[in-house]
Phi, psi and omega in degrees: 000318179297321179300315181296322178295312179296317181298319181294334179274332180273336182308315178300327178296313180293325176295323176294322176297315178297322176298319177298318177297316179298315180297326177291319182294323180271002176054046179286329182243145177280156178303328179295322179294319179297318179298320179294320178295320178299318178299318179298314181295311185289321187265343183238299189289318179295312176300324179295317179296318178294320179299314179297320180294313183285340178290343180261001183281137171265111182287128178234154185298324183290348174293337178301324178299320179295315180299313181295320180296315179295319178298315179296321178296320178296317178296319179298316179294324177297314179294319177297320177298324176295324179285326182277350183307312181285305183301329179277353180056041175262119191272358184276133176289348181273350186305312180299322180292325180293334179289339184273353180269121181252129183281117175228323190291309189288322180244320186302308181294324181295313181290317179299316179296324179292322182282312187258353181095145182298332180292342183257008181298324183283348183280000000 
């Protein structure tokens, strides 16, 4: 039952992805339009959603542990990326930095919000 509830909430996200694939295949939108929509989502709607979510957060001292842990994990992955740079034969100087970026915004918040509701993003 829980699976069906979660699936019914995530289904619209996947249908929108499929709609995007279809629109690309029939070339309904130009690449410039897609770039503009991406800018709108990344620069306006995502920050607005995050602002609304974080404006409802009650800051507590034990959250500091989470912040410190995530910061330490990012540093650890950055250092590990520097060590793996050679053995993996990746020639880009940006490779270690790319390992420290964790995707949450573009898909994570959308799916989490769809499953648990936008009011629960901050929880």
